[in-house]
mmCIF entry with sequence, helices, sheets and N, C-alpha, C, O atoms, coordinates in Angstrom:
data_MODEL
# 
_entry.id   MODEL 
# 
_entity.id                         1 
_entity.type                       polymer 
_entity.pdbx_number_of_molecules   1 
# 
_entity_poly.entity_id                      1 
_entity_poly.type                           'polypeptide(L)' 
_entity_poly.nstd_linkage                   no 
_entity_poly.nstd_monomer                   no 
_entity_poly.pdbx_seq_one_letter_code       MRRWEYITAPLFVHNTAAILNNWGSEGWELVQVITGPEGGLVAYFKRPVEEA 
_entity_poly.pdbx_seq_one_letter_code_can   MRRWEYITAPLFVHNTAAILNNWGSEGWELVQVITGPEGGLVAYFKRPVEEA 
_entity_poly.pdbx_strand_id                 A 
# 
loop_
_entity_poly_seq.entity_id 
_entity_poly_seq.num 
_entity_poly_seq.mon_id 
_entity_poly_seq.hetero 
1 1  MET n 
1 2  ARG n 
1 3  ARG n 
1 4  TRP n 
1 5  GLU n 
1 6  TYR n 
1 7  ILE n 
1 8  THR n 
1 9  ALA n 
1 10 PRO n 
1 11 LEU n 
1 12 PHE n 
1 13 VAL n 
1 14 HIS n 
1 15 ASN n 
1 16 THR n 
1 17 ALA n 
1 18 ALA n 
1 19 ILE n 
1 20 LEU n 
1 21 ASN n 
1 22 ASN n 
1 23 TRP n 
1 24 GLY n 
1 25 SER n 
1 26 GLU n 
1 27 GLY n 
1 28 TRP n 
1 29 GLU n 
1 30 LEU n 
1 31 VAL n 
1 32 GLN n 
1 33 VAL n 
1 34 ILE n 
1 35 THR n 
1 36 GLY n 
1 37 PRO n 
1 38 GLU n 
1 39 GLY n 
1 40 GLY n 
1 41 LEU n 
1 42 VAL n 
1 43 ALA n 
1 44 TYR n 
1 45 PHE n 
1 46 LYS n 
1 47 ARG n 
1 48 PRO n 
1 49 VAL n 
1 50 GLU n 
1 51 GLU n 
1 52 ALA n 
# 
_struct_asym.id          A 
_struct_asym.entity_id   1 
# 
loop_
_struct_conf.conf_type_id 
_struct_conf.id 
_struct_conf.pdbx_PDB_helix_id 
_struct_conf.beg_label_comp_id 
_struct_conf.beg_label_asym_id 
_struct_conf.beg_label_seq_id 
_struct_conf.pdbx_beg_PDB_ins_code 
_struct_conf.end_label_comp_id 
_struct_conf.end_label_asym_id 
_struct_conf.end_label_seq_id 
_struct_conf.pdbx_end_PDB_ins_code 
_struct_conf.beg_auth_comp_id 
_struct_conf.beg_auth_asym_id 
_struct_conf.beg_auth_seq_id 
_struct_conf.end_auth_comp_id 
_struct_conf.end_auth_asym_id 
_struct_conf.end_auth_seq_id 
_struct_conf.pdbx_PDB_helix_class 
_struct_conf.details 
_struct_conf.pdbx_PDB_helix_length 
HELX_P HELX_P1 AA1 VAL A 13 ? ASN A 15 ? VAL A 13 ASN A 15 5 ? 3  
HELX_P HELX_P2 AA2 THR A 16 ? SER A 25 ? THR A 16 SER A 25 1 ? 10 
# 
_struct_conf_type.id          HELX_P 
_struct_conf_type.criteria    ? 
_struct_conf_type.reference   ? 
# 
_struct_sheet.id               AA1 
_struct_sheet.type             ? 
_struct_sheet.number_strands   3 
_struct_sheet.details          ? 
# 
loop_
_struct_sheet_order.sheet_id 
_struct_sheet_order.range_id_1 
_struct_sheet_order.range_id_2 
_struct_sheet_order.offset 
_struct_sheet_order.sense 
AA1 1 2 ? anti-parallel 
AA1 2 3 ? anti-parallel 
# 
loop_
_struct_sheet_range.sheet_id 
_struct_sheet_range.id 
_struct_sheet_range.beg_label_comp_id 
_struct_sheet_range.beg_label_asym_id 
_struct_sheet_range.beg_label_seq_id 
_struct_sheet_range.pdbx_beg_PDB_ins_code 
_struct_sheet_range.end_label_comp_id 
_struct_sheet_range.end_label_asym_id 
_struct_sheet_range.end_label_seq_id 
_struct_sheet_range.pdbx_end_PDB_ins_code 
_struct_sheet_range.beg_auth_comp_id 
_struct_sheet_range.beg_auth_asym_id 
_struct_sheet_range.beg_auth_seq_id 
_struct_sheet_range.end_auth_comp_id 
_struct_sheet_range.end_auth_asym_id 
_struct_sheet_range.end_auth_seq_id 
AA1 1 TRP A 4  ? LEU A 11 ? TRP A 4  LEU A 11 
AA1 2 LEU A 41 ? PRO A 48 ? LEU A 41 PRO A 48 
AA1 3 GLU A 29 ? THR A 35 ? GLU A 29 THR A 35 
# 
loop_
_atom_site.group_PDB 
_atom_site.id 
_atom_site.type_symbol 
_atom_site.label_atom_id 
_atom_site.label_alt_id 
_atom_site.label_comp_id 
_atom_site.label_asym_id 
_atom_site.label_entity_id 
_atom_site.label_seq_id 
_atom_site.pdbx_PDB_ins_code 
_atom_site.Cartn_x 
_atom_site.Cartn_y 
_atom_site.Cartn_z 
_atom_site.occupancy 
_atom_site.B_iso_or_equiv 
_atom_site.pdbx_formal_charge 
_atom_site.auth_seq_id 
_atom_site.auth_comp_id 
_atom_site.auth_asym_id 
_atom_site.auth_atom_id 
_atom_site.pdbx_PDB_model_num 
ATOM 1   N N  . MET A 1 1  ? -140.954 59.547 -14.790 1.00 0.00 ? 1  MET A N  1 
ATOM 2   C CA . MET A 1 1  ? -141.196 60.156 -13.469 1.00 0.00 ? 1  MET A CA 1 
ATOM 3   C C  . MET A 1 1  ? -140.786 59.112 -12.436 1.00 0.00 ? 1  MET A C  1 
ATOM 4   O O  . MET A 1 1  ? -141.128 57.938 -12.571 1.00 0.00 ? 1  MET A O  1 
ATOM 5   N N  . ARG A 1 2  ? -140.050 59.535 -11.400 1.00 0.00 ? 2  ARG A N  1 
ATOM 6   C CA . ARG A 1 2  ? -139.565 58.681 -10.302 1.00 0.00 ? 2  ARG A CA 1 
ATOM 7   C C  . ARG A 1 2  ? -140.802 58.276 -9.444  1.00 0.00 ? 2  ARG A C  1 
ATOM 8   O O  . ARG A 1 2  ? -141.661 59.105 -9.144  1.00 0.00 ? 2  ARG A O  1 
ATOM 9   N N  . ARG A 1 3  ? -140.860 57.012 -9.073  1.00 0.00 ? 3  ARG A N  1 
ATOM 10  C CA . ARG A 1 3  ? -141.868 56.557 -8.177  1.00 0.00 ? 3  ARG A CA 1 
ATOM 11  C C  . ARG A 1 3  ? -141.244 56.223 -6.843  1.00 0.00 ? 3  ARG A C  1 
ATOM 12  O O  . ARG A 1 3  ? -140.049 55.938 -6.761  1.00 0.00 ? 3  ARG A O  1 
ATOM 13  N N  . TRP A 1 4  ? -142.036 56.258 -5.816  1.00 0.00 ? 4  TRP A N  1 
ATOM 14  C CA . TRP A 1 4  ? -141.573 56.076 -4.432  1.00 0.00 ? 4  TRP A CA 1 
ATOM 15  C C  . TRP A 1 4  ? -142.428 55.071 -3.676  1.00 0.00 ? 4  TRP A C  1 
ATOM 16  O O  . TRP A 1 4  ? -143.629 54.957 -3.922  1.00 0.00 ? 4  TRP A O  1 
ATOM 17  N N  . GLU A 1 5  ? -141.829 54.373 -2.793  1.00 0.00 ? 5  GLU A N  1 
ATOM 18  C CA . GLU A 1 5  ? -142.646 53.570 -1.846  1.00 0.00 ? 5  GLU A CA 1 
ATOM 19  C C  . GLU A 1 5  ? -142.346 54.105 -0.430  1.00 0.00 ? 5  GLU A C  1 
ATOM 20  O O  . GLU A 1 5  ? -141.257 54.621 -0.177  1.00 0.00 ? 5  GLU A O  1 
ATOM 21  N N  . TYR A 1 6  ? -143.298 53.980 0.463   1.00 0.00 ? 6  TYR A N  1 
ATOM 22  C CA . TYR A 1 6  ? -143.203 54.536 1.820   1.00 0.00 ? 6  TYR A CA 1 
ATOM 23  C C  . TYR A 1 6  ? -143.496 53.463 2.859   1.00 0.00 ? 6  TYR A C  1 
ATOM 24  O O  . TYR A 1 6  ? -144.164 52.463 2.596   1.00 0.00 ? 6  TYR A O  1 
ATOM 25  N N  . ILE A 1 7  ? -142.959 53.722 4.068   1.00 0.00 ? 7  ILE A N  1 
ATOM 26  C CA . ILE A 1 7  ? -143.174 52.851 5.205   1.00 0.00 ? 7  ILE A CA 1 
ATOM 27  C C  . ILE A 1 7  ? -143.142 53.683 6.475   1.00 0.00 ? 7  ILE A C  1 
ATOM 28  O O  . ILE A 1 7  ? -142.507 54.737 6.509   1.00 0.00 ? 7  ILE A O  1 
ATOM 29  N N  . THR A 1 8  ? -143.799 53.237 7.487   1.00 0.00 ? 8  THR A N  1 
ATOM 30  C CA . THR A 1 8  ? -143.744 53.963 8.797   1.00 0.00 ? 8  THR A CA 1 
ATOM 31  C C  . THR A 1 8  ? -143.239 52.886 9.771   1.00 0.00 ? 8  THR A C  1 
ATOM 32  O O  . THR A 1 8  ? -143.461 51.689 9.594   1.00 0.00 ? 8  THR A O  1 
ATOM 33  N N  . ALA A 1 9  ? -142.562 53.369 10.785  1.00 0.00 ? 9  ALA A N  1 
ATOM 34  C CA . ALA A 1 9  ? -142.029 52.488 11.808  1.00 0.00 ? 9  ALA A CA 1 
ATOM 35  C C  . ALA A 1 9  ? -142.035 53.199 13.188  1.00 0.00 ? 9  ALA A C  1 
ATOM 36  O O  . ALA A 1 9  ? -141.714 54.385 13.267  1.00 0.00 ? 9  ALA A O  1 
ATOM 37  N N  . PRO A 1 10 ? -142.394 52.484 14.258  1.00 0.00 ? 10 PRO A N  1 
ATOM 38  C CA . PRO A 1 10 ? -142.287 53.072 15.571  1.00 0.00 ? 10 PRO A CA 1 
ATOM 39  C C  . PRO A 1 10 ? -140.845 53.296 15.988  1.00 0.00 ? 10 PRO A C  1 
ATOM 40  O O  . PRO A 1 10 ? -139.989 52.501 15.600  1.00 0.00 ? 10 PRO A O  1 
ATOM 41  N N  . LEU A 1 11 ? -140.537 54.293 16.728  1.00 0.00 ? 11 LEU A N  1 
ATOM 42  C CA . LEU A 1 11 ? -139.179 54.550 17.220  1.00 0.00 ? 11 LEU A CA 1 
ATOM 43  C C  . LEU A 1 11 ? -139.219 54.429 18.696  1.00 0.00 ? 11 LEU A C  1 
ATOM 44  O O  . LEU A 1 11 ? -140.041 55.082 19.339  1.00 0.00 ? 11 LEU A O  1 
ATOM 45  N N  . PHE A 1 12 ? -138.351 53.605 19.284  1.00 0.00 ? 12 PHE A N  1 
ATOM 46  C CA . PHE A 1 12 ? -138.223 53.415 20.676  1.00 0.00 ? 12 PHE A CA 1 
ATOM 47  C C  . PHE A 1 12 ? -137.010 54.198 21.120  1.00 0.00 ? 12 PHE A C  1 
ATOM 48  O O  . PHE A 1 12 ? -135.912 54.008 20.596  1.00 0.00 ? 12 PHE A O  1 
ATOM 49  N N  . VAL A 1 13 ? -137.210 55.091 22.100  1.00 0.00 ? 13 VAL A N  1 
ATOM 50  C CA . VAL A 1 13 ? -136.126 56.025 22.520  1.00 0.00 ? 13 VAL A CA 1 
ATOM 51  C C  . VAL A 1 13 ? -134.898 55.343 22.875  1.00 0.00 ? 13 VAL A C  1 
ATOM 52  O O  . VAL A 1 13 ? -133.819 55.843 22.557  1.00 0.00 ? 13 VAL A O  1 
ATOM 53  N N  . HIS A 1 14 ? -134.962 54.290 23.480  1.00 0.00 ? 14 HIS A N  1 
ATOM 54  C CA . HIS A 1 14 ? -133.754 53.529 23.969  1.00 0.00 ? 14 HIS A CA 1 
ATOM 55  C C  . HIS A 1 14 ? -132.975 52.890 22.825  1.00 0.00 ? 14 HIS A C  1 
ATOM 56  O O  . HIS A 1 14 ? -131.847 52.444 23.032  1.00 0.00 ? 14 HIS A O  1 
ATOM 57  N N  . ASN A 1 15 ? -133.554 52.832 21.605  1.00 0.00 ? 15 ASN A N  1 
ATOM 58  C CA . ASN A 1 15 ? -132.886 52.094 20.474  1.00 0.00 ? 15 ASN A CA 1 
ATOM 59  C C  . ASN A 1 15 ? -133.032 52.872 19.168  1.00 0.00 ? 15 ASN A C  1 
ATOM 60  O O  . ASN A 1 15 ? -132.980 52.263 18.099  1.00 0.00 ? 15 ASN A O  1 
ATOM 61  N N  . THR A 1 16 ? -133.210 54.181 19.209  1.00 0.00 ? 16 THR A N  1 
ATOM 62  C CA . THR A 1 16 ? -133.461 54.988 17.999  1.00 0.00 ? 16 THR A CA 1 
ATOM 63  C C  . THR A 1 16 ? -132.390 54.812 16.949  1.00 0.00 ? 16 THR A C  1 
ATOM 64  O O  . THR A 1 16 ? -132.731 54.498 15.809  1.00 0.00 ? 16 THR A O  1 
ATOM 65  N N  . ALA A 1 17 ? -131.104 54.995 17.258  1.00 0.00 ? 17 ALA A N  1 
ATOM 66  C CA . ALA A 1 17 ? -130.124 54.943 16.303  1.00 0.00 ? 17 ALA A CA 1 
ATOM 67  C C  . ALA A 1 17 ? -130.026 53.573 15.604  1.00 0.00 ? 17 ALA A C  1 
ATOM 68  O O  . ALA A 1 17 ? -129.808 53.518 14.394  1.00 0.00 ? 17 ALA A O  1 
ATOM 69  N N  . ALA A 1 18 ? -130.179 52.511 16.324  1.00 0.00 ? 18 ALA A N  1 
ATOM 70  C CA . ALA A 1 18 ? -130.170 51.213 15.735  1.00 0.00 ? 18 ALA A CA 1 
ATOM 71  C C  . ALA A 1 18 ? -131.307 50.998 14.751  1.00 0.00 ? 18 ALA A C  1 
ATOM 72  O O  . ALA A 1 18 ? -131.088 50.419 13.687  1.00 0.00 ? 18 ALA A O  1 
ATOM 73  N N  . ILE A 1 19 ? -132.517 51.446 15.071  1.00 0.00 ? 19 ILE A N  1 
ATOM 74  C CA . ILE A 1 19 ? -133.594 51.364 14.232  1.00 0.00 ? 19 ILE A CA 1 
ATOM 75  C C  . ILE A 1 19 ? -133.434 52.130 12.929  1.00 0.00 ? 19 ILE A C  1 
ATOM 76  O O  . ILE A 1 19 ? -133.721 51.643 11.835  1.00 0.00 ? 19 ILE A O  1 
ATOM 77  N N  . LEU A 1 20 ? -132.935 53.423 13.119  1.00 0.00 ? 20 LEU A N  1 
ATOM 78  C CA . LEU A 1 20 ? -132.746 54.279 11.871  1.00 0.00 ? 20 LEU A CA 1 
ATOM 79  C C  . LEU A 1 20 ? -131.658 53.667 10.978  1.00 0.00 ? 20 LEU A C  1 
ATOM 80  O O  . LEU A 1 20 ? -131.793 53.627 9.755   1.00 0.00 ? 20 LEU A O  1 
ATOM 81  N N  . ASN A 1 21 ? -130.579 53.193 11.611  1.00 0.00 ? 21 ASN A N  1 
ATOM 82  C CA . ASN A 1 21 ? -129.448 52.600 10.824  1.00 0.00 ? 21 ASN A CA 1 
ATOM 83  C C  . ASN A 1 21 ? -129.913 51.291 10.129  1.00 0.00 ? 21 ASN A C  1 
ATOM 84  O O  . ASN A 1 21 ? -129.464 50.972 9.028   1.00 0.00 ? 21 ASN A O  1 
ATOM 85  N N  . ASN A 1 22 ? -130.785 50.574 10.770  1.00 0.00 ? 22 ASN A N  1 
ATOM 86  C CA . ASN A 1 22 ? -131.294 49.342 10.102  1.00 0.00 ? 22 ASN A CA 1 
ATOM 87  C C  . ASN A 1 22 ? -132.108 49.642 8.851   1.00 0.00 ? 22 ASN A C  1 
ATOM 88  O O  . ASN A 1 22 ? -131.906 48.999 7.821   1.00 0.00 ? 22 ASN A O  1 
ATOM 89  N N  . TRP A 1 23 ? -133.041 50.624 8.919   1.00 0.00 ? 23 TRP A N  1 
ATOM 90  C CA . TRP A 1 23 ? -133.865 51.005 7.821   1.00 0.00 ? 23 TRP A CA 1 
ATOM 91  C C  . TRP A 1 23 ? -132.978 51.679 6.728   1.00 0.00 ? 23 TRP A C  1 
ATOM 92  O O  . TRP A 1 23 ? -133.184 51.455 5.535   1.00 0.00 ? 23 TRP A O  1 
ATOM 93  N N  . GLY A 1 24 ? -132.031 52.470 7.141   1.00 0.00 ? 24 GLY A N  1 
ATOM 94  C CA . GLY A 1 24 ? -131.063 53.168 6.189   1.00 0.00 ? 24 GLY A CA 1 
ATOM 95  C C  . GLY A 1 24 ? -130.305 52.145 5.424   1.00 0.00 ? 24 GLY A C  1 
ATOM 96  O O  . GLY A 1 24 ? -130.143 52.293 4.212   1.00 0.00 ? 24 GLY A O  1 
ATOM 97  N N  . SER A 1 25 ? -129.822 51.099 6.067   1.00 0.00 ? 25 SER A N  1 
ATOM 98  C CA . SER A 1 25 ? -129.041 50.054 5.382   1.00 0.00 ? 25 SER A CA 1 
ATOM 99  C C  . SER A 1 25 ? -129.804 49.289 4.334   1.00 0.00 ? 25 SER A C  1 
ATOM 100 O O  . SER A 1 25 ? -129.223 48.621 3.477   1.00 0.00 ? 25 SER A O  1 
ATOM 101 N N  . GLU A 1 26 ? -131.114 49.394 4.413   1.00 0.00 ? 26 GLU A N  1 
ATOM 102 C CA . GLU A 1 26 ? -132.049 48.747 3.386   1.00 0.00 ? 26 GLU A CA 1 
ATOM 103 C C  . GLU A 1 26 ? -132.469 49.769 2.269   1.00 0.00 ? 26 GLU A C  1 
ATOM 104 O O  . GLU A 1 26 ? -133.300 49.478 1.408   1.00 0.00 ? 26 GLU A O  1 
ATOM 105 N N  . GLY A 1 27 ? -131.862 50.939 2.337   1.00 0.00 ? 27 GLY A N  1 
ATOM 106 C CA . GLY A 1 27 ? -132.154 51.897 1.251   1.00 0.00 ? 27 GLY A CA 1 
ATOM 107 C C  . GLY A 1 27 ? -133.255 52.872 1.556   1.00 0.00 ? 27 GLY A C  1 
ATOM 108 O O  . GLY A 1 27 ? -133.648 53.660 0.695   1.00 0.00 ? 27 GLY A O  1 
ATOM 109 N N  . TRP A 1 28 ? -133.781 52.830 2.825   1.00 0.00 ? 28 TRP A N  1 
ATOM 110 C CA . TRP A 1 28 ? -134.890 53.750 3.197   1.00 0.00 ? 28 TRP A CA 1 
ATOM 111 C C  . TRP A 1 28 ? -134.311 55.078 3.667   1.00 0.00 ? 28 TRP A C  1 
ATOM 112 O O  . TRP A 1 28 ? -133.314 55.094 4.389   1.00 0.00 ? 28 TRP A O  1 
ATOM 113 N N  . GLU A 1 29 ? -134.912 56.177 3.275   1.00 0.00 ? 29 GLU A N  1 
ATOM 114 C CA . GLU A 1 29 ? -134.467 57.552 3.631   1.00 0.00 ? 29 GLU A CA 1 
ATOM 115 C C  . GLU A 1 29 ? -135.492 58.079 4.611   1.00 0.00 ? 29 GLU A C  1 
ATOM 116 O O  . GLU A 1 29 ? -136.693 58.035 4.342   1.00 0.00 ? 29 GLU A O  1 
ATOM 117 N N  . LEU A 1 30 ? -135.025 58.581 5.756   1.00 0.00 ? 30 LEU A N  1 
ATOM 118 C CA . LEU A 1 30 ? -135.888 59.152 6.759   1.00 0.00 ? 30 LEU A CA 1 
ATOM 119 C C  . LEU A 1 30 ? -136.508 60.451 6.226   1.00 0.00 ? 30 LEU A C  1 
ATOM 120 O O  . LEU A 1 30 ? -135.765 61.322 5.774   1.00 0.00 ? 30 LEU A O  1 
ATOM 121 N N  . VAL A 1 31 ? -137.843 60.617 6.263   1.00 0.00 ? 31 VAL A N  1 
ATOM 122 C CA . VAL A 1 31 ? -138.483 61.791 5.759   1.00 0.00 ? 31 VAL A CA 1 
ATOM 123 C C  . VAL A 1 31 ? -138.910 62.714 6.924   1.00 0.00 ? 31 VAL A C  1 
ATOM 124 O O  . VAL A 1 31 ? -138.740 63.932 6.870   1.00 0.00 ? 31 VAL A O  1 
ATOM 125 N N  . GLN A 1 32 ? -139.485 62.069 8.003   1.00 0.00 ? 32 GLN A N  1 
ATOM 126 C CA . GLN A 1 32 ? -140.048 62.830 9.093   1.00 0.00 ? 32 GLN A CA 1 
ATOM 127 C C  . GLN A 1 32 ? -140.203 61.898 10.308  1.00 0.00 ? 32 GLN A C  1 
ATOM 128 O O  . GLN A 1 32 ? -140.355 60.687 10.147  1.00 0.00 ? 32 GLN A O  1 
ATOM 129 N N  . VAL A 1 33 ? -140.165 62.456 11.497  1.00 0.00 ? 33 VAL A N  1 
ATOM 130 C CA . VAL A 1 33 ? -140.541 61.868 12.719  1.00 0.00 ? 33 VAL A CA 1 
ATOM 131 C C  . VAL A 1 33 ? -141.598 62.666 13.363  1.00 0.00 ? 33 VAL A C  1 
ATOM 132 O O  . VAL A 1 33 ? -141.428 63.873 13.531  1.00 0.00 ? 33 VAL A O  1 
ATOM 133 N N  . ILE A 1 34 ? -142.718 62.048 13.747  1.00 0.00 ? 34 ILE A N  1 
ATOM 134 C CA . ILE A 1 34 ? -143.790 62.705 14.365  1.00 0.00 ? 34 ILE A CA 1 
ATOM 135 C C  . ILE A 1 34 ? -144.238 61.942 15.667  1.00 0.00 ? 34 ILE A C  1 
ATOM 136 O O  . ILE A 1 34 ? -143.906 60.776 15.884  1.00 0.00 ? 34 ILE A O  1 
ATOM 137 N N  . THR A 1 35 ? -144.970 62.646 16.463  1.00 0.00 ? 35 THR A N  1 
ATOM 138 C CA . THR A 1 35 ? -145.604 61.953 17.613  1.00 0.00 ? 35 THR A CA 1 
ATOM 139 C C  . THR A 1 35 ? -146.890 61.256 17.160  1.00 0.00 ? 35 THR A C  1 
ATOM 140 O O  . THR A 1 35 ? -147.791 61.855 16.572  1.00 0.00 ? 35 THR A O  1 
ATOM 141 N N  . GLY A 1 36 ? -146.921 59.965 17.466  1.00 0.00 ? 36 GLY A N  1 
ATOM 142 C CA . GLY A 1 36 ? -148.091 59.127 16.966  1.00 0.00 ? 36 GLY A CA 1 
ATOM 143 C C  . GLY A 1 36 ? -149.275 59.412 17.770  1.00 0.00 ? 36 GLY A C  1 
ATOM 144 O O  . GLY A 1 36 ? -149.217 60.199 18.715  1.00 0.00 ? 36 GLY A O  1 
ATOM 145 N N  . PRO A 1 37 ? -150.436 58.754 17.408  1.00 0.00 ? 37 PRO A N  1 
ATOM 146 C CA . PRO A 1 37 ? -151.691 59.016 18.118  1.00 0.00 ? 37 PRO A CA 1 
ATOM 147 C C  . PRO A 1 37 ? -151.688 58.530 19.537  1.00 0.00 ? 37 PRO A C  1 
ATOM 148 O O  . PRO A 1 37 ? -152.490 59.008 20.340  1.00 0.00 ? 37 PRO A O  1 
ATOM 149 N N  . GLU A 1 38 ? -150.806 57.580 19.898  1.00 0.00 ? 38 GLU A N  1 
ATOM 150 C CA . GLU A 1 38 ? -150.755 57.105 21.226  1.00 0.00 ? 38 GLU A CA 1 
ATOM 151 C C  . GLU A 1 38 ? -149.580 57.712 22.041  1.00 0.00 ? 38 GLU A C  1 
ATOM 152 O O  . GLU A 1 38 ? -149.275 57.250 23.141  1.00 0.00 ? 38 GLU A O  1 
ATOM 153 N N  . GLY A 1 39 ? -148.930 58.757 21.473  1.00 0.00 ? 39 GLY A N  1 
ATOM 154 C CA . GLY A 1 39 ? -147.853 59.423 22.175  1.00 0.00 ? 39 GLY A CA 1 
ATOM 155 C C  . GLY A 1 39 ? -146.442 58.988 21.828  1.00 0.00 ? 39 GLY A C  1 
ATOM 156 O O  . GLY A 1 39 ? -145.501 59.716 22.143  1.00 0.00 ? 39 GLY A O  1 
ATOM 157 N N  . GLY A 1 40 ? -146.254 57.885 21.221  1.00 0.00 ? 40 GLY A N  1 
ATOM 158 C CA . GLY A 1 40 ? -144.893 57.425 20.809  1.00 0.00 ? 40 GLY A CA 1 
ATOM 159 C C  . GLY A 1 40 ? -144.446 58.094 19.574  1.00 0.00 ? 40 GLY A C  1 
ATOM 160 O O  . GLY A 1 40 ? -145.222 58.805 18.936  1.00 0.00 ? 40 GLY A O  1 
ATOM 161 N N  . LEU A 1 41 ? -143.167 57.886 19.195  1.00 0.00 ? 41 LEU A N  1 
ATOM 162 C CA . LEU A 1 41 ? -142.598 58.483 17.997  1.00 0.00 ? 41 LEU A CA 1 
ATOM 163 C C  . LEU A 1 41 ? -142.835 57.537 16.819  1.00 0.00 ? 41 LEU A C  1 
ATOM 164 O O  . LEU A 1 41 ? -142.747 56.318 16.965  1.00 0.00 ? 41 LEU A O  1 
ATOM 165 N N  . VAL A 1 42 ? -143.137 58.112 15.646  1.00 0.00 ? 42 VAL A N  1 
ATOM 166 C CA . VAL A 1 42 ? -143.323 57.315 14.438  1.00 0.00 ? 42 VAL A CA 1 
ATOM 167 C C  . VAL A 1 42 ? -142.435 57.937 13.388  1.00 0.00 ? 42 VAL A C  1 
ATOM 168 O O  . VAL A 1 42 ? -142.463 59.150 13.176  1.00 0.00 ? 42 VAL A O  1 
ATOM 169 N N  . ALA A 1 43 ? -141.614 57.072 12.704  1.00 0.00 ? 43 ALA A N  1 
ATOM 170 C CA . ALA A 1 43 ? -140.777 57.560 11.635  1.00 0.00 ? 43 ALA A CA 1 
ATOM 171 C C  . ALA A 1 43 ? -141.381 57.191 10.288  1.00 0.00 ? 43 ALA A C  1 
ATOM 172 O O  . ALA A 1 43 ? -141.888 56.091 10.066  1.00 0.00 ? 43 ALA A O  1 
ATOM 173 N N  . TYR A 1 44 ? -141.296 58.178 9.407   1.00 0.00 ? 44 TYR A N  1 
ATOM 174 C CA . TYR A 1 44 ? -141.720 57.974 7.988   1.00 0.00 ? 44 TYR A CA 1 
ATOM 175 C C  . TYR A 1 44 ? -140.553 57.867 7.048   1.00 0.00 ? 44 TYR A C  1 
ATOM 176 O O  . TYR A 1 44 ? -139.710 58.764 7.018   1.00 0.00 ? 44 TYR A O  1 
ATOM 177 N N  . PHE A 1 45 ? -140.472 56.842 6.307   1.00 0.00 ? 45 PHE A N  1 
ATOM 178 C CA . PHE A 1 45 ? -139.332 56.636 5.373   1.00 0.00 ? 45 PHE A CA 1 
ATOM 179 C C  . PHE A 1 45 ? -139.868 56.503 3.959   1.00 0.00 ? 45 PHE A C  1 
ATOM 180 O O  . PHE A 1 45 ? -141.029 56.161 3.732   1.00 0.00 ? 45 PHE A O  1 
ATOM 181 N N  . LYS A 1 46 ? -138.902 56.810 2.936   1.00 0.00 ? 46 LYS A N  1 
ATOM 182 C CA . LYS A 1 46 ? -139.224 56.621 1.564   1.00 0.00 ? 46 LYS A CA 1 
ATOM 183 C C  . LYS A 1 46 ? -138.018 56.001 0.886   1.00 0.00 ? 46 LYS A C  1 
ATOM 184 O O  . LYS A 1 46 ? -136.890 56.128 1.362   1.00 0.00 ? 46 LYS A O  1 
ATOM 185 N N  . ARG A 1 47 ? -138.269 55.313 -0.254  1.00 0.00 ? 47 ARG A N  1 
ATOM 186 C CA . ARG A 1 47 ? -137.169 54.918 -1.147  1.00 0.00 ? 47 ARG A CA 1 
ATOM 187 C C  . ARG A 1 47 ? -137.733 54.774 -2.556  1.00 0.00 ? 47 ARG A C  1 
ATOM 188 O O  . ARG A 1 47 ? -138.918 54.514 -2.765  1.00 0.00 ? 47 ARG A O  1 
ATOM 189 N N  . PRO A 1 48 ? -136.816 54.959 -3.517  1.00 0.00 ? 48 PRO A N  1 
ATOM 190 C CA . PRO A 1 48 ? -137.304 54.865 -4.852  1.00 0.00 ? 48 PRO A CA 1 
ATOM 191 C C  . PRO A 1 48 ? -137.718 53.421 -5.225  1.00 0.00 ? 48 PRO A C  1 
ATOM 192 O O  . PRO A 1 48 ? -137.111 52.456 -4.761  1.00 0.00 ? 48 PRO A O  1 
ATOM 193 N N  . VAL A 1 49 ? -138.809 53.287 -6.110  1.00 0.00 ? 49 VAL A N  1 
ATOM 194 C CA . VAL A 1 49 ? -139.159 51.986 -6.531  1.00 0.00 ? 49 VAL A CA 1 
ATOM 195 C C  . VAL A 1 49 ? -138.303 51.580 -7.682  1.00 0.00 ? 49 VAL A C  1 
ATOM 196 O O  . VAL A 1 49 ? -138.184 52.334 -8.648  1.00 0.00 ? 49 VAL A O  1 
ATOM 197 N N  . GLU A 1 50 ? -137.705 50.437 -7.627  1.00 0.00 ? 50 GLU A N  1 
ATOM 198 C CA . GLU A 1 50 ? -136.884 49.931 -8.744  1.00 0.00 ? 50 GLU A CA 1 
ATOM 199 C C  . GLU A 1 50 ? -137.809 49.518 -9.995  1.00 0.00 ? 50 GLU A C  1 
ATOM 200 O O  . GLU A 1 50 ? -138.721 48.696 -9.907  1.00 0.00 ? 50 GLU A O  1 
ATOM 201 N N  . GLU A 1 51 ? -137.490 50.125 -11.043 1.00 0.00 ? 51 GLU A N  1 
ATOM 202 C CA . GLU A 1 51 ? -138.276 49.820 -12.340 1.00 0.00 ? 51 GLU A CA 1 
ATOM 203 C C  . GLU A 1 51 ? -137.838 48.485 -12.829 1.00 0.00 ? 51 GLU A C  1 
ATOM 204 O O  . GLU A 1 51 ? -136.634 48.231 -12.870 1.00 0.00 ? 51 GLU A O  1 
ATOM 205 N N  . ALA A 1 52 ? -138.716 47.628 -13.198 1.00 0.00 ? 52 ALA A N  1 
ATOM 206 C CA . ALA A 1 52 ? -138.440 46.301 -13.735 1.00 0.00 ? 52 ALA A CA 1 
ATOM 207 C C  . ALA A 1 52 ? -138.130 46.355 -15.181 1.00 0.00 ? 52 ALA A C  1 
ATOM 208 O O  . ALA A 1 52 ? -137.871 45.321 -15.797 1.00 0.00 ? 52 ALA A O  1 
# 
């Protein structure tokens, strides 16, 4: 069974593409963007865990 790891990151409107491209270049796939509890945007990412 495939295992996943997850991370969340704040998105700043003036730099959204750079933030998403940075995480994507490290193998993270964007799952969802939601409005955080304080009103800003939060991105949820996942990537497969490498089996040792």
